[in-house]
N, C-alpha and C positions, 0 to 999 in steps of 0.2 A: 569570377573564380572564387572558390570557397577558401577560407582562411587557413593558414598552416596550423597544424596542431602539434601539441607536445608528445603525441603519440609517435612511437617509432618501432622498428623491428630489427635494427642492427644492420651492419653491412653484410654483403655477399648474398643478398636474396635476389632471386630472379624477378624481373619486371613482369607486371601483369599486362597482357595485350588486350586491346579492344575487341569487342565482339565475344560472343559466347558467354564468358563468365564475368564480364565487366571489367572495370579498370580501378577498383577499390584500392588494391594494394600499391599502385603506382604512386598514390599520394603520401605513403609512408616514407618517412625519412628520419635522419638522426634526431635524437631527443634535443629539443630547443634549449633547455635549461640544464646545467649540470645538477647532478643528484645532491640533495640537501638532506642529510640524515637528521640534523638538528630540527629542521622545520617539520619533517616527517613525524619524528617522535613527538613534537609539540602538538601536532594535530591529533595523534593517537591519545595524547593525555586528555584532550577534550572529551574523548569518549569514555576514558577511564575515570575522569574526575567524579561523576555521580557515585561510583563505587569506591570512593577514597577510604571510606570506613572499613570496607572489607579488605583493602590493601593494608590498612593499619593492623587489622586482625591477623592478616597473613604474616606480616612483619613480626608480630608478637610471638606467634607460633614458631616462626623460623628462629627467633632469639631462644625460645624454649628448647627447640630440638637441638640447636647449636650448644647450649649449656650442657645438656645431657651428653652430647658427643664428645664435648671437651672433657667431661669428667671421666670418661672411660680410660684414657691412656694414663692419667694420674693415678686412678686406682690400680692399674696394672703395675705400674712401678712400686706403689706402696705394698702391693701384695708380694712382689719379689723380695723387697728389702726387709719387710717387717714379718712376713709369715712363711714364705717358701724357703729362704735361706736359714732362718732359725728353726724351721720344721714345725711350725704352729699350725696343725691341720684345723682345729676348730676356728681359729682366726681367719684362715684361708677360706673356709666354707662361708663365714659371715661376709667377707669382702667380695667374694664370688656371687652371693646372692644380691649384694648391693650393685655390683656391676650389671647383672642381669636386669634388675629393676631399672637402672639408668637408661641402658639400651632399649628396654622395652617402652619406657615413657617417651624416649626420643623418636621411636618408630610410630608411636601413637600421634605425637605432634606433628610428624612429617605427613602422616595420612590426613590429618585434619587440614593442614595448610594446603595440600593438594586438592582436597575437596572444595574448600572455599575458593581457591584461585581458579579451578576449572569452571565453577559457576559464574564467577566474575567475568572470565574470558568469553564464555558463551553468551552472556548479556551484551558484552561489548561488540562481538561479532554480529550479534542479531541487529543491533543498532547501525552498524556499518553496512550489512547487507541491505537494510531497509532504505537507508539514505542513498545508497548507490542505485538501488532499483527505482526509487522515486525520482532520482536525478535523470535516469534514462527516459522516463516518461515525459519529461520536459524538454528534451532535446529535439532540434529540428530534424527533418527527414535527411538533410544534407549530411548530418553527422553520421548517420548510419550507412548512407551511400558511400562515404569517403573511407569506411573502416570495415575490416572483414568482421564477420559474425563470430568467427572462431576466436579472434583476439579479444572481443568483448566478453565472450564466454569464459576465456581464460582468466580474465580479470575478476569476473564474478565467481569463479569456482577455485582455480588453482592459487590465485594470489590471496584470496580471502582464506582459503584453507591453511596456507602457509602462515599467514598471520595469526589464525586461530591456534595453530599448534604452538607457535612461539609464546603467545600470551599465556597459554595454559601451562607452560613448564618454564619458561626462561625467567620470568620476573622473580618468582621465589627463589629460583636458582641463583640469580644475582644477589638477592638478599642473603641467602645462605652463604654464598661464597665470601661475601664481604665480612660477615660475622666470623667465619671460620679463619679467615686470614688474620684479622685483628686479634681474636682470641688466642689462636695458636702462637702468634708472635709474642704476645705478653707472657704467656706460661713458658715458652721457650727461653726468653730472657730471664725470667724468675729462676728456671732450673739451671741454666748454664749460659751466660752471656757470650762466651767464647764459641760454643756450638751454634748458638743462635746467629751470631754474626757470619759464620761460615755458611749457614743454610740460606740466609738472605742474599748472600753474593750471587747465587744462582738465579734469583728471581728476575733481576733486570734483564738477563739474557733471554728468559722465557717470554717476558713481556715485549721486548724489542722484536723477537722472532714473530710473535703472534701479530704485533702491529704491522709489521712489514708484509706479512702475507695477507692481512686483512686488507691493506691498501690495494693490493693487486686483484683480489679475488672478488671484491665488491663489484667491480665493473664487469668481471666475467659472469657473475650471477644475474646481473641485470641484463646482460646480453643474452643469457640462456632464457629468461622469462619471456623476453621480446621474441626470440626465435621460436619459442613454443607457442606463443600466441599466434605467430605468423603461420606456422604449419597447421595449427588447429583451424585457423581461418580458410586456408587453402583447401583442406580436406572437407570441411563443411560446405564450401561452395562447389567443389567438385562433385560431392555426393548428391547435394540438392539439384544440381545442373547436369546429372549424368546423360539425360537423354539428349541435351544440347551437345554435350561432348561427342556422343556417338554419331549424331546427325551430322556434325561438321568434321568428323574424323580426326578428332584432336587427341586421341588415346596416347599415341606415342609422344606427342608434345606435352601432354600433361604429366606423363610418367617422367619425362626428362626434367620439367620444372619441380615436380615433387622431389626428385633426387637432389637438387639443389637446395630445396628447403630442408630436407632430411640431413644433408651434409652439413648445412649451416648450424642446424641444432646439435649435431653430434660434435662439431668443432667447439661450440660454445659450452656445451655440457663437459666435454673432456677438459678443457682449459680450467673451468670452475672447480671440478672435482679433483683434478691433479694438484693444483695449487693448494687448495684447501686440505688435500690429503697429507701435505707435508707437516701439518701442525702436530697431530697426535704422535707421530714417531719421533719428532724433535723433542716433545715434551716428555716422553719416556726417557730419552737419552738424558736430559737435564735431571729428571727424578732419579735415575740410577747414579748420577754424578753426585747429587746431593746425599743420597744414602751412602755412597762410598765414603764421602768426606766425614759424615757424621759417625759411621761405624769405625773408621780408622782412628780419627782423633779422639772420640769418645772412649775407645778401647785404651788408648794411651793415657788419658786422664784417669780412667779407672785403675789402670795399673799402678799409677802414682797416687792413688787414694784421693784424687781431687774430687771426683763424683763417684756415685755408687753405680752398681749394675742396673738397680731398678731405674735410676735417672736415665741411663742410656736407653733402656727399653721404652720409657715413656717418651724421651726425646725422638726416638726414631718414629714412634707413631704420630707424635705431634709434627714432625717435619713432614710426614706424609699428608697430614691434614692441612698443613700450611701450603704445600705445592698443589694439593689436590684441587683447590678451588681455581687455580690458573688453568689446570687441565680441563676442569669442568667448563670454564668459560671458553676455552679453545674447542672443546667438543660441541658447545651450543653455538659456535661461531657461524657454521654454515647455515643453521636455521635463522639466526639473527639477520645475516646478510640477505638470505633469500626473502625474509619477511619485510625488511626495510624496502628492498627493491619492489616487492609486490605491493606494499602500501603506497609507494609513490605512484605506481601505475594505477591504483584504485583512486587515489586522490586526483590524478590527472583527468579522470573522468568527471569527478565532482566539480573540478574547476572550469569545465566547459560551460560556455554561456547558454542559457536556456533559449527556447524559441521565443522570439519577440523581445529579447533583451536590448536590441538596438533600434526598436521601433520608437518613433517620437510621437506618434499619434495615440490618441486614446481609444481602447476597444470598448465598444458598447454592446451590452447584450441584446439580443433580439426580443423585442416586446411581445411578439406574437408569431408563432410557427404553425402554419397550417399543414405542412408536409407535401405541398404541391409545387413541383418544380417544372418551369416551362422554358424552353429554348426558342429563341426567335433569331432568324437570320444567322444561323451557325452553319 
C-alpha cells in the first residue's frame, strides 16, 4: 500500500469508484499537518534572498514615496493658514506648485518600486516553477497514480499564479503601509496630541477585527483551493476518459458526482468570500467613526483657538493616511491568505520523496547497451 500523503481535497467530496476512471481520488484525505504560515514564509524567503538587494531598493523607493505623500497634507494646512486666509495669492501659487512637485515625485517613486518588485517577483516565480517541475520528474509513478492530474495542474498554475500576484504587489504594499503608519502618527502627535490620541483609539478595533476574520478565513481559502484542485482533476479525468464513460454508461453517475464536486467548491468559495467580505465594510465604519471624532473635537479646539483651521485640514488628511494602511492590509488580506495556502500546496509536492529515496542498494550504470531485448520462458 502506498504511503499517505499530505495532499487533501477537503471534506464533502464524493469517493471515486473502481473501474472506468480509476481510484485516484479515493486516496485523498485530510491534510496531515496543520498549516504553518511561518514555515511557508520562511521557505519563500529562500527564493527571495538572492534578490535581497532589489528588496532593499524597493524599500528605499517606498520610503521616498512615503516622504512625498506625508509632505502633501502638511503643505495643505500651511496653504490654508498662511496664504488662503490672509489672501496671499502669489504665495498660494508657489506652495501649490510645491505640492504638485511633491505628489509628482511620489508618483514616480511608486512607479519605480512597482517596476523593480514585479521583476523580482517574476524571477522568484520562475525559480519556484522550475523547482516544482524538476521535482515532478523525480517522483515515482505511484505518486501520479494516487493523485488526480487536475489537482497537480492546479498547483502548477492556480497556486503559483496566486503567489505571483501576491509577491508582485503585497510586499511593497506592506513596506508602504508601515511607513505611512509610523510617519502619520509622528506628525499627528506633533500637530495635536489630543486628536492623535483619539485617532489611535480606533486602530485596535480595526486590528482585532481583521485578526479575528483572518483566523477564520484562512481555513476557508485553503479548503477552496483543495476543492478547486479536486474538481479540476475530476474534469480532466472525465474528459480524457470520455469514451470509457460512454461505453460503460456512466454519464448520469458522472454528472451526479460532478454535482457533488461543484457544490463542495461552491460552499468553500462562498464561505471564504463571505467571511473575508466583512473586512472592508467594517473598515469603512471605523474610518468614518475616526473622521467624525477628528472633525468634531478639532472644530471645538479651533473655536477655542487651541489649533488652527489649517491644522484641522492637515490632521484630517493625516488621519486618513494613518487608517488607510490598515485598510490596504485588509484589502490585500484575501490575496495573502490564498497565496499562503497555495504556497503550502506547492511545497507539499516539493517535500515528496523522489523515486528510489528508500532504496538501500547502489544503482550501477549499464556499461554497454546493444538495444537488443530477448524474452525467454515468458
